[in-house]
C-alpha positions in Angstrom: 77.9 87.8 94.5 81.2 87.5 93.5 84.6 87.7 95.5 85.7 91.0 94.9 88.9 90.4 97.4 92.9 91.3 96.2 95.8 90.8 97.5 98.9 93.3 96.8 102.4 92.0 98.2 100.9 90.6 101.6 98.5 94.2 101.6 95.1 92.2 102.0 92.0 94.8 99.7 88.3 94.2 100.6 88.1 95.1 96.3 90.8 96.2 93.8 89.4 99.3 94.0 91.9 102.7 94.9 92.1 106.0 94.8 95.0 107.8 92.3 98.0 109.6 94.8 96.5 113.8 94.4 93.5 112.9 93.5 91.5 111.8 96.4 92.9 114.4 98.7 93.6 113.0 102.5 90.1 111.0 101.5 88.5 112.6 104.1 87.4 115.5 102.3 85.3 112.7 100.2 83.3 111.3 103.5 80.2 113.0 102.4 80.7 111.0 99.2 81.4 108.1 99.5 82.0 105.2 103.0 85.5 105.9 102.4 85.8 101.8 104.0 83.9 100.3 101.5 87.2 101.2 99.0 89.5 98.9 98.7 92.5 101.1 99.0 93.2 105.3 99.4 96.8 106.5 98.2 96.6 110.4 100.0 98.1 112.9 98.2 102.4 113.1 97.5 104.0 113.8 100.0 107.7 115.5 100.5 110.6 115.4 103.5 110.0 119.3 103.3 107.1 121.6 102.5 106.6 122.8 99.2 104.9 125.8 97.9 104.1 123.6 94.1 104.3 125.6 91.2 102.4 129.0 89.7 98.9 129.4 88.9 97.9 128.7 86.4 98.5 124.6 86.9 95.8 122.6 85.4 93.5 123.0 81.8 91.0 120.5 80.9 92.0 119.2 77.5 90.0 116.3 74.9 89.2 114.2 76.9 91.4 114.6 79.5 93.4 117.5 81.5 96.8 118.5 82.4 97.9 119.5 85.3 101.4 121.1 87.3 100.6 121.1 90.4 104.2 120.7 91.3 103.7 118.2 94.8 102.4 121.4 96.9 102.3 119.6 100.9 102.9 120.7 104.3 105.5 117.8 104.7 106.0 114.9 105.8 105.9 116.0 109.6 103.1 118.5 109.0 101.7 114.6 107.6 102.3 112.8 111.1 101.5 115.6 113.6 98.2 116.8 111.6 97.0 114.3 108.4 97.6 110.9 110.3 95.3 111.4 113.7 92.2 111.8 111.4 92.9 108.7 109.0 94.5 105.8 111.2 91.1 105.2 111.9 89.9 104.4 108.3 89.2 100.5 108.4 90.8 100.4 104.9 94.4 100.5 103.6 95.7 104.1 103.3 98.6 104.2 102.3 100.8 107.3 101.6 102.4 108.7 98.3 106.3 109.5 98.8 108.0 112.1 96.6 111.6 113.5 97.1 114.8 116.0 95.1 117.0 112.8 96.1 117.4 108.9 97.4 118.4 110.6 100.9 115.0 112.5 101.5 112.7 109.7 100.0 114.4 107.5 102.4 114.4 109.7 105.5 110.4 110.3 104.4 109.2 106.6 104.0 111.5 106.1 107.3 109.4 108.8 109.0 106.1 107.0 108.0 107.0 103.4 108.5 106.6 104.1 112.2 103.2 105.0 111.9 101.0 101.1 112.6 98.0 102.5 110.1 99.4 103.0 106.9 100.6 99.1 106.0 102.0 100.9 102.3 104.1 103.4 100.9 103.7 104.3 96.9 107.3 106.1 95.6 106.3 108.5 93.2 110.2 108.2 90.9 107.9 109.6 87.9 106.8 112.9 89.2 106.5 114.9 85.5 105.5 117.9 86.7 107.8 119.0 88.8 111.0 121.7 88.0 113.3 119.4 89.5 113.0 115.2 91.2 111.2 113.1 90.4 111.4 112.8 86.7 115.4 112.3 86.7 115.3 109.0 88.6 111.9 107.0 87.1 112.9 107.6 83.3 116.3 105.4 83.9 116.8 101.9 85.1 119.9 103.1 87.6 117.9 105.3 88.5 115.1 104.3 89.3 117.1 101.1 91.0 119.1 103.9 93.4 115.9 105.3 95.2 113.8 101.9 95.3 117.8 101.1 97.4 117.9 103.5 99.2 113.6 103.7 100.2 114.2 99.4 100.8 116.6 99.7 103.2 114.8 102.1 105.4 110.9 101.1 105.1 110.0 97.4 106.4 106.5 97.5 104.9 104.7 96.8 101.7 106.4 98.9 98.5 104.7 99.6 96.0 106.8 102.0 93.1 104.3 103.9 90.6 106.1 104.1 87.0 106.6 106.8 84.4 105.4 105.7 80.5 107.2 108.8 79.2 110.4 106.0 79.1 111.6 103.9 75.9 111.1 100.8 77.6 108.9 100.4 80.8 108.8 96.9 81.1 113.0 97.7 81.6 112.6 100.1 84.4 109.5 97.5 86.3 112.8 94.8 86.4 114.9 97.1 87.3 112.5 98.2 90.8 111.6 95.0 91.3 114.8 93.9 91.4 115.8 96.7 94.1 113.4 95.5 96.3 110.1 97.2 94.8 107.2 94.4 96.4 104.6 95.8 93.6 104.9 98.0 90.9 102.2 101.0 89.9 101.3 102.2 86.3 101.2 104.8 84.7 101.4 108.0 85.8 100.9 110.7 83.5 102.4 111.3 80.2 104.4 114.4 79.5 101.9 117.0 77.7 102.0 120.6 76.7 98.4 122.8 76.0 99.3 126.3 74.0 97.2 129.6 74.2 97.9 130.6 70.4 96.4 134.1 71.1 99.3 134.8 73.4 101.1 132.4 71.8 102.4 131.1 75.4 102.6 128.0 77.2 99.3 127.7 79.6 100.8 125.6 82.5 102.5 128.2 84.7 105.6 125.7 84.1 104.9 124.8 79.8 104.2 121.1 80.6 102.6 119.3 82.8 101.0 115.7 83.2 98.6 114.2 81.2 95.8 112.5 82.5 92.1 111.6 81.7 90.3 108.9 79.3 93.0 109.9 76.5 95.6 108.1 78.4 93.6 104.2 78.8 94.7 102.5 75.3 98.6 103.6 76.7 98.1 102.5 80.3 96.7 99.3 79.4 99.5 98.1 77.0 102.0 99.0 80.0 100.1 97.6 82.2 100.0 94.6 80.1 103.4 94.6 79.1 105.1 94.8 82.4 102.6 92.3 84.1 104.2 90.0 82.3 107.9 90.9 82.4 107.9 90.5 86.6 106.7 88.1 89.4 105.3 91.1 91.2 102.0 92.6 91.5 101.1 95.5 89.0 98.8 98.2 89.8 96.6 99.8 86.9 95.8 103.2 86.5 95.5 105.6 83.7 91.5 106.6 82.1 89.3 104.4 84.3 85.9 106.5 84.3 83.6 103.4 84.6 83.5 99.0 85.7 84.1 98.0 81.9 87.7 100.1 81.9 88.8 98.7 85.3 88.0 95.3 83.8 90.4 95.7 80.9 93.0 96.8 83.0 92.6 93.3 85.5 92.8 91.2 82.2 95.3 92.8 81.1 96.9 92.0 84.1 96.4 94.3 87.0 95.5 92.9 90.6 93.7 96.1 91.4 93.0 99.4 89.7 93.5 103.3 90.6 90.6 105.8 89.7 92.2 109.7 89.0 91.1 112.2 87.0 87.2 110.4 87.5 87.1 111.9 90.6 87.3 115.1 89.6 84.2 114.2 87.8 82.2 112.0 90.2 83.5 111.8 94.0 81.9 108.6 94.3 83.0 106.9 90.9 85.0 104.4 93.5 82.1 102.4 94.8 79.9 102.9 91.2 82.9 101.1 89.7 83.8 98.3 92.8 79.9 97.7 92.5 80.5 96.9 88.6 82.8 95.2 89.0 80.7 93.1 90.9 78.2 92.6 88.8 80.1 92.0 85.3 81.6 88.8 87.3 78.4 87.8 88.4 77.1 87.8 84.4 79.8 86.2 83.8 79.8 83.2 86.3 82.4 84.1 87.8 83.2 83.9 91.5 85.9 85.6 92.4 88.3 89.0 90.2 91.4 86.7 90.5 89.9 84.8 87.9 90.1 87.4 85.5 93.6 89.1 86.3 95.6 88.4 83.4 93.6 86.8 81.7 93.6 88.4 78.0 94.2 86.2 75.1 96.8 87.3 73.3 
């Protein structure tokens, strides 16, 4: 069998499959469906310095080949996470990664600093590009200066592997990627959701409570693959690819485009065991193509 191990800026992974934040809870919710320790990494739901109630309902709607959400980073805050969630996940033998969000660089940095003290959390994913909250997040991720300001603040407070999640809702995602690289990011993950909107034509009103939300699912995959390909050619740090991955074929596209690992998001709602099915599918494809290691195909797109 092919070697599926990969490395993200010192973060050693048994396979390149991770879960995308907000689609897999804290991991423990899926323990009845998959062996969590067989997944390369689990990125838990977004965590902020202070508790957040999230947006009003409705905040999720199905679309053609995908879904929109405006959950709004609902969570009980980093102190609750450290006291109540961390003890439940600290002994899971895989990479447990926390997605960190905030409303200003200082909030991001303080939240990251508290997570830095948790021995069994080897990395954070910095969400500078959440499009489904009324304030914060999106304001930072769409400009090079804004993105760099948050990363610099967090880099001073956080000493472990720092992955920065990038937005596709920008003029040039490569410029943002280069800015966060220069500011101290160890890796980048992309893409976050695309901005979208669905309208109830009888009520003549948006269906989502805040009108717009983040679009995910199979429909966004071609955009995501393009972004990964462009960014991987531009930066000198590892790239994690996500956006519409539903099977091993999709994952392999991202690996060929330059991703050293991938995240599965919306597909977890369709099939809670999809992560391991994708990992096994990658292994089978590598065997069928005479590859001894997944590293042999990373960035090997001929274009």
